[in-house]
VMD Tcl script that builds the backbone (N, CA, C; Angstrom):
set m [mol new atoms 303]
animate dup $m
set s [atomselect $m all]
$s set {name element resname resid chain x y z} {
  {N N UNK 1 A 56.043 -32.552 36.980}
  {CA C UNK 1 A 55.556 -31.446 36.194}
  {C C UNK 1 A 56.635 -30.923 35.251}
  {N N UNK 2 A 57.868 -30.780 35.795}
  {CA C UNK 2 A 58.962 -30.307 34.963}
  {C C UNK 2 A 59.256 -31.289 33.834}
  {N N UNK 3 A 59.152 -32.563 34.113}
  {CA C UNK 3 A 59.437 -33.559 33.078}
  {C C UNK 3 A 58.391 -33.502 31.965}
  {N N UNK 4 A 57.141 -33.185 32.304}
  {CA C UNK 4 A 56.086 -33.065 31.280}
  {C C UNK 4 A 56.360 -31.862 30.379}
  {N N UNK 5 A 56.778 -30.745 30.972}
  {CA C UNK 5 A 57.096 -29.551 30.189}
  {C C UNK 5 A 58.283 -29.839 29.277}
  {N N UNK 6 A 59.304 -30.483 29.854}
  {CA C UNK 6 A 60.490 -30.827 29.071}
  {C C UNK 6 A 60.126 -31.763 27.910}
  {N N UNK 7 A 59.276 -32.736 28.182}
  {CA C UNK 7 A 58.849 -33.673 27.143}
  {C C UNK 7 A 58.059 -32.948 26.053}
  {N N UNK 8 A 57.221 -32.000 26.465}
  {CA C UNK 8 A 56.450 -31.226 25.484}
  {C C UNK 8 A 57.364 -30.391 24.610}
  {N N UNK 9 A 58.387 -29.782 25.206}
  {CA C UNK 9 A 59.339 -28.971 24.444}
  {C C UNK 9 A 60.116 -29.839 23.460}
  {N N UNK 10 A 60.538 -31.003 23.904}
  {CA C UNK 10 A 61.249 -31.908 23.009}
  {C C UNK 10 A 60.361 -32.349 21.846}
  {N N UNK 11 A 59.094 -32.616 22.136}
  {CA C UNK 11 A 58.167 -33.015 21.079}
  {C C UNK 11 A 57.997 -31.900 20.058}
  {N N UNK 12 A 57.881 -30.657 20.520}
  {CA C UNK 12 A 57.751 -29.527 19.606}
  {C C UNK 12 A 59.005 -29.348 18.767}
  {N N UNK 13 A 60.159 -29.474 19.397}
  {CA C UNK 13 A 61.407 -29.358 18.649}
  {C C UNK 13 A 61.523 -30.464 17.608}
  {N N UNK 14 A 61.121 -31.651 17.969}
  {CA C UNK 14 A 61.176 -32.765 17.036}
  {C C UNK 14 A 60.240 -32.566 15.864}
  {N N UNK 15 A 59.070 -31.997 16.109}
  {CA C UNK 15 A 58.108 -31.788 15.031}
  {C C UNK 15 A 58.600 -30.723 14.062}
  {N N UNK 16 A 59.220 -29.668 14.567}
  {CA C UNK 16 A 59.673 -28.617 13.666}
  {C C UNK 16 A 60.887 -29.057 12.866}
  {N N UNK 17 A 61.753 -29.858 13.460}
  {CA C UNK 17 A 62.944 -30.271 12.728}
  {C C UNK 17 A 62.643 -31.362 11.711}
  {N N UNK 18 A 61.556 -32.088 11.883}
  {CA C UNK 18 A 61.225 -33.166 10.963}
  {C C UNK 18 A 60.182 -32.761 9.919}
  {N N UNK 19 A 59.677 -31.543 10.003}
  {CA C UNK 19 A 58.643 -31.146 9.053}
  {C C UNK 19 A 59.251 -30.980 7.661}
  {N N UNK 20 A 58.449 -31.234 6.664}
  {CA C UNK 20 A 58.895 -31.144 5.281}
  {C C UNK 20 A 59.045 -29.683 4.880}
  {N N UNK 21 A 60.111 -29.348 4.164}
  {CA C UNK 21 A 60.250 -27.968 3.686}
  {C C UNK 21 A 59.186 -27.691 2.616}
  {N N UNK 22 A 58.846 -26.442 2.487}
  {CA C UNK 22 A 57.852 -26.058 1.481}
  {C C UNK 22 A 58.404 -26.338 0.090}
  {N N UNK 23 A 57.528 -26.730 -0.805}
  {CA C UNK 23 A 57.937 -26.991 -2.190}
  {C C UNK 23 A 58.386 -25.681 -2.836}
  {N N UNK 24 A 59.467 -25.716 -3.616}
  {CA C UNK 24 A 59.932 -24.481 -4.252}
  {C C UNK 24 A 58.919 -23.992 -5.288}
  {N N UNK 25 A 58.825 -22.680 -5.407}
  {CA C UNK 25 A 57.938 -22.061 -6.387}
  {C C UNK 25 A 58.785 -21.742 -7.614}
  {N N UNK 26 A 58.494 -22.434 -8.713}
  {CA C UNK 26 A 59.275 -22.279 -9.934}
  {C C UNK 26 A 58.346 -21.931 -11.086}
  {N N UNK 27 A 58.754 -20.981 -11.896}
  {CA C UNK 27 A 57.991 -20.614 -13.090}
  {C C UNK 27 A 58.774 -21.073 -14.318}
  {N N UNK 28 A 58.085 -21.756 -15.227}
  {CA C UNK 28 A 58.703 -22.166 -16.492}
  {C C UNK 28 A 58.194 -21.237 -17.595}
  {N N UNK 29 A 59.089 -20.422 -18.140}
  {CA C UNK 29 A 58.756 -19.482 -19.202}
  {C C UNK 29 A 59.119 -20.129 -20.535}
  {N N UNK 30 A 58.147 -20.203 -21.432}
  {CA C UNK 30 A 58.391 -20.736 -22.768}
  {C C UNK 30 A 58.369 -19.580 -23.757}
  {N N UNK 31 A 59.433 -19.472 -24.528}
  {CA C UNK 31 A 59.487 -18.451 -25.572}
  {C C UNK 31 A 58.875 -19.073 -26.819}
  {N N UNK 32 A 57.751 -18.502 -27.251}
  {CA C UNK 32 A 57.028 -19.020 -28.404}
  {C C UNK 32 A 57.307 -18.146 -29.618}
  {N N UNK 33 A 56.822 -18.586 -30.764}
  {CA C UNK 33 A 57.011 -17.805 -31.990}
  {C C UNK 33 A 56.396 -16.413 -31.843}
  {N N UNK 34 A 55.229 -16.349 -31.233}
  {CA C UNK 34 A 54.542 -15.072 -31.005}
  {C C UNK 34 A 54.255 -14.924 -29.520}
  {N N UNK 35 A 55.179 -14.395 -28.770}
  {CA C UNK 35 A 54.953 -14.147 -27.356}
  {C C UNK 35 A 55.627 -15.149 -26.441}
  {N N UNK 36 A 55.055 -15.260 -25.256}
  {CA C UNK 36 A 55.624 -16.080 -24.188}
  {C C UNK 36 A 54.490 -16.780 -23.456}
  {N N UNK 37 A 54.809 -17.833 -22.741}
  {CA C UNK 37 A 53.810 -18.455 -21.886}
  {C C UNK 37 A 54.463 -18.952 -20.602}
  {N N UNK 38 A 53.670 -18.880 -19.530}
  {CA C UNK 38 A 54.050 -19.470 -18.254}
  {C C UNK 38 A 52.896 -20.387 -17.906}
  {N N UNK 39 A 53.192 -21.686 -17.906}
  {CA C UNK 39 A 52.165 -22.709 -17.723}
  {C C UNK 39 A 51.101 -22.522 -18.806}
  {N N UNK 40 A 49.868 -22.186 -18.462}
  {CA C UNK 40 A 48.817 -22.058 -19.474}
  {C C UNK 40 A 48.451 -20.611 -19.771}
  {N N UNK 41 A 49.210 -19.664 -19.213}
  {CA C UNK 41 A 48.932 -18.247 -19.440}
  {C C UNK 41 A 49.842 -17.736 -20.536}
  {N N UNK 42 A 49.251 -17.075 -21.538}
  {CA C UNK 42 A 50.010 -16.564 -22.682}
  {C C UNK 42 A 50.181 -15.054 -22.558}
  {N N UNK 43 A 51.364 -14.581 -22.891}
  {CA C UNK 43 A 51.685 -13.157 -22.870}
  {C C UNK 43 A 52.150 -12.755 -24.262}
  {N N UNK 44 A 51.593 -11.660 -24.789}
  {CA C UNK 44 A 51.915 -11.216 -26.143}
  {C C UNK 44 A 53.228 -10.446 -26.233}
  {N N UNK 45 A 53.599 -9.758 -25.147}
  {CA C UNK 45 A 54.773 -8.887 -25.204}
  {C C UNK 45 A 55.632 -9.062 -23.958}
  {N N UNK 46 A 56.818 -8.464 -24.011}
  {CA C UNK 46 A 57.724 -8.476 -22.866}
  {C C UNK 46 A 57.088 -7.730 -21.701}
  {N N UNK 47 A 56.379 -6.643 -21.996}
  {CA C UNK 47 A 55.721 -5.859 -20.945}
  {C C UNK 47 A 54.686 -6.698 -20.208}
  {N N UNK 48 A 53.899 -7.472 -20.946}
  {CA C UNK 48 A 52.913 -8.357 -20.319}
  {C C UNK 48 A 53.601 -9.444 -19.502}
  {N N UNK 49 A 54.719 -9.963 -20.008}
  {CA C UNK 49 A 55.476 -10.992 -19.287}
  {C C UNK 49 A 55.981 -10.440 -17.959}
  {N N UNK 50 A 56.519 -9.233 -17.964}
  {CA C UNK 50 A 57.017 -8.604 -16.734}
  {C C UNK 50 A 55.869 -8.447 -15.737}
  {N N UNK 51 A 54.720 -7.962 -16.208}
  {CA C UNK 51 A 53.563 -7.784 -15.319}
  {C C UNK 51 A 53.102 -9.122 -14.747}
  {N N UNK 52 A 53.100 -10.177 -15.570}
  {CA C UNK 52 A 52.704 -11.499 -15.104}
  {C C UNK 52 A 53.650 -12.046 -14.047}
  {N N UNK 53 A 54.941 -11.832 -14.239}
  {CA C UNK 53 A 55.933 -12.294 -13.260}
  {C C UNK 53 A 55.817 -11.516 -11.956}
  {N N UNK 54 A 55.544 -10.218 -12.043}
  {CA C UNK 54 A 55.392 -9.410 -10.829}
  {C C UNK 54 A 54.178 -9.851 -10.021}
  {N N UNK 55 A 53.164 -10.369 -10.697}
  {CA C UNK 55 A 51.941 -10.792 -10.009}
  {C C UNK 55 A 52.099 -12.143 -9.322}
  {N N UNK 56 A 53.160 -12.869 -9.628}
  {CA C UNK 56 A 53.375 -14.190 -9.041}
  {C C UNK 56 A 53.946 -14.071 -7.632}
  {N N UNK 57 A 53.749 -15.123 -6.827}
  {CA C UNK 57 A 54.398 -15.121 -5.508}
  {C C UNK 57 A 55.915 -15.177 -5.676}
  {N N UNK 58 A 56.633 -14.945 -4.593}
  {CA C UNK 58 A 58.100 -14.958 -4.653}
  {C C UNK 58 A 58.581 -16.279 -5.243}
  {N N UNK 59 A 59.376 -16.172 -6.293}
  {CA C UNK 59 A 59.844 -17.359 -7.008}
  {C C UNK 59 A 61.180 -17.837 -6.448}
  {N N UNK 60 A 61.327 -19.162 -6.401}
  {CA C UNK 60 A 62.597 -19.771 -6.001}
  {C C UNK 60 A 63.465 -20.080 -7.213}
  {N N UNK 61 A 62.883 -20.050 -8.382}
  {CA C UNK 61 A 63.614 -20.331 -9.603}
  {C C UNK 61 A 62.762 -20.057 -10.828}
  {N N UNK 62 A 63.437 -19.796 -11.947}
  {CA C UNK 62 A 62.760 -19.576 -13.218}
  {C C UNK 62 A 63.490 -20.404 -14.268}
  {N N UNK 63 A 62.727 -21.156 -15.034}
  {CA C UNK 63 A 63.293 -21.911 -16.143}
  {C C UNK 63 A 62.837 -21.291 -17.451}
  {N N UNK 64 A 63.724 -21.255 -18.420}
  {CA C UNK 64 A 63.387 -20.703 -19.735}
  {C C UNK 64 A 63.594 -21.796 -20.764}
  {N N UNK 65 A 62.566 -22.030 -21.565}
  {CA C UNK 65 A 62.703 -22.911 -22.721}
  {C C UNK 65 A 62.287 -22.118 -23.939}
  {N N UNK 66 A 62.940 -22.388 -25.028}
  {CA C UNK 66 A 62.626 -21.690 -26.271}
  {C C UNK 66 A 62.287 -22.719 -27.337}
  {N N UNK 67 A 61.285 -22.395 -28.116}
  {CA C UNK 67 A 60.946 -23.284 -29.225}
  {C C UNK 67 A 62.099 -23.309 -30.214}
  {N N UNK 68 A 62.305 -24.430 -30.903}
  {CA C UNK 68 A 63.403 -24.506 -31.873}
  {C C UNK 68 A 63.315 -23.367 -32.886}
  {N N UNK 69 A 64.464 -22.806 -33.195}
  {CA C UNK 69 A 64.530 -21.706 -34.154}
  {C C UNK 69 A 64.419 -20.339 -33.510}
  {N N UNK 70 A 64.263 -20.277 -32.196}
  {CA C UNK 70 A 64.164 -18.992 -31.504}
  {C C UNK 70 A 65.510 -18.292 -31.543}
  {N N UNK 71 A 65.483 -17.017 -31.861}
  {CA C UNK 71 A 66.698 -16.217 -31.948}
  {C C UNK 71 A 67.276 -15.985 -30.548}
  {N N UNK 72 A 68.592 -15.976 -30.449}
  {CA C UNK 72 A 69.270 -15.791 -29.164}
  {C C UNK 72 A 68.926 -14.437 -28.538}
  {N N UNK 73 A 68.650 -13.423 -29.350}
  {CA C UNK 73 A 68.311 -12.108 -28.792}
  {C C UNK 73 A 66.995 -12.160 -28.018}
  {N N UNK 74 A 66.050 -13.005 -28.442}
  {CA C UNK 74 A 64.788 -13.145 -27.700}
  {C C UNK 74 A 65.032 -13.806 -26.356}
  {N N UNK 75 A 65.963 -14.748 -26.298}
  {CA C UNK 75 A 66.314 -15.372 -25.017}
  {C C UNK 75 A 66.918 -14.319 -24.094}
  {N N UNK 76 A 67.813 -13.498 -24.609}
  {CA C UNK 76 A 68.426 -12.436 -23.809}
  {C C UNK 76 A 67.372 -11.432 -23.338}
  {N N UNK 77 A 66.418 -11.095 -24.191}
  {CA C UNK 77 A 65.331 -10.184 -23.814}
  {C C UNK 77 A 64.486 -10.791 -22.688}
  {N N UNK 78 A 64.276 -12.091 -22.756}
  {CA C UNK 78 A 63.479 -12.773 -21.736}
  {C C UNK 78 A 64.192 -12.738 -20.390}
  {N N UNK 79 A 65.488 -12.991 -20.387}
  {CA C UNK 79 A 66.268 -12.928 -19.140}
  {C C UNK 79 A 66.195 -11.522 -18.562}
  {N N UNK 80 A 66.347 -10.522 -19.417}
  {CA C UNK 80 A 66.280 -9.125 -18.964}
  {C C UNK 80 A 64.892 -8.800 -18.404}
  {N N UNK 81 A 63.837 -9.324 -19.039}
  {CA C UNK 81 A 62.467 -9.098 -18.554}
  {C C UNK 81 A 62.264 -9.718 -17.179}
  {N N UNK 82 A 62.798 -10.914 -16.982}
  {CA C UNK 82 A 62.682 -11.591 -15.682}
  {C C UNK 82 A 63.380 -10.768 -14.609}
  {N N UNK 83 A 64.551 -10.262 -14.917}
  {CA C UNK 83 A 65.292 -9.443 -13.960}
  {C C UNK 83 A 64.574 -8.121 -13.684}
  {N N UNK 84 A 63.997 -7.501 -14.722}
  {CA C UNK 84 A 63.304 -6.228 -14.511}
  {C C UNK 84 A 61.995 -6.417 -13.756}
  {N N UNK 85 A 61.490 -7.658 -13.703}
  {CA C UNK 85 A 60.295 -7.945 -12.904}
  {C C UNK 85 A 60.633 -8.043 -11.422}
  {N N UNK 86 A 61.923 -7.954 -11.100}
  {CA C UNK 86 A 62.336 -8.008 -9.701}
  {C C UNK 86 A 62.612 -9.417 -9.207}
  {N N UNK 87 A 62.647 -10.370 -10.109}
  {CA C UNK 87 A 62.922 -11.758 -9.712}
  {C C UNK 87 A 64.412 -11.890 -9.432}
  {N N UNK 88 A 64.739 -12.343 -8.230}
  {CA C UNK 88 A 66.144 -12.506 -7.852}
  {C C UNK 88 A 66.546 -13.981 -7.787}
  {N N UNK 89 A 65.628 -14.854 -8.148}
  {CA C UNK 89 A 65.900 -16.294 -8.112}
  {C C UNK 89 A 66.826 -16.679 -9.264}
  {N N UNK 90 A 67.349 -17.877 -9.159}
  {CA C UNK 90 A 68.198 -18.402 -10.235}
  {C C UNK 90 A 67.384 -18.621 -11.498}
  {N N UNK 91 A 68.044 -18.417 -12.628}
  {CA C UNK 91 A 67.409 -18.598 -13.932}
  {C C UNK 91 A 68.138 -19.722 -14.647}
  {N N UNK 92 A 67.379 -20.707 -15.097}
  {CA C UNK 92 A 67.952 -21.830 -15.841}
  {C C UNK 92 A 67.435 -21.769 -17.273}
  {N N UNK 93 A 68.321 -21.976 -18.209}
  {CA C UNK 93 A 67.936 -21.971 -19.617}
  {C C UNK 93 A 68.084 -23.389 -20.156}
  {N N UNK 94 A 66.981 -23.915 -20.702}
  {CA C UNK 94 A 66.980 -25.256 -21.273}
  {C C UNK 94 A 67.068 -25.092 -22.774}
  {N N UNK 95 A 68.103 -25.653 -23.366}
  {CA C UNK 95 A 68.320 -25.480 -24.803}
  {C C UNK 95 A 67.579 -26.504 -25.637}
  {N N UNK 96 A 67.133 -26.065 -26.781}
  {CA C UNK 96 A 66.484 -26.940 -27.756}
  {C C UNK 96 A 67.210 -26.863 -29.098}
  {N N UNK 97 A 68.479 -26.573 -29.053}
  {CA C UNK 97 A 69.223 -26.394 -30.299}
  {C C UNK 97 A 69.300 -27.702 -31.088}
  {N N UNK 98 A 69.144 -27.579 -32.369}
  {CA C UNK 98 A 69.287 -28.725 -33.255}
  {C C UNK 98 A 70.665 -28.624 -33.895}
  {N N UNK 99 A 71.468 -29.652 -33.702}
  {CA C UNK 99 A 72.819 -29.649 -34.252}
  {C C UNK 99 A 72.848 -30.466 -35.538}
  {N N UNK 100 A 73.314 -29.849 -36.595}
  {CA C UNK 100 A 73.438 -30.527 -37.886}
  {C C UNK 100 A 74.903 -30.863 -38.115}
  {N N UNK 101 A 75.123 -31.984 -38.820}
  {CA C UNK 101 A 76.503 -32.382 -39.119}
  {C C UNK 101 A 77.044 -31.588 -40.267}
}
mol reanalyze $m
mol bondsrecalc $m
mol representation Tube
mol addrep $m
């Protein structure tokens, strides 16, 4: 009887240690010419973006991409909006800068 209990405990421990971790929840914010988008949802203003981020589940990361020609101040505003939404996850910025010779 004791060996069956021990075997059951070992099986449970093995199942929990081998289970796959949950996929990270990541939001990709695109800075557009007029507003912002996360996946297929469009936001007209920073206020709408903050509200949209607050409505999301806890994020493990946020990526920011900006369309070419986006001013650096809009990128800074976007980072500030993400932080004011209470997101504490890491923020990655993907650059689309065009370098001319």
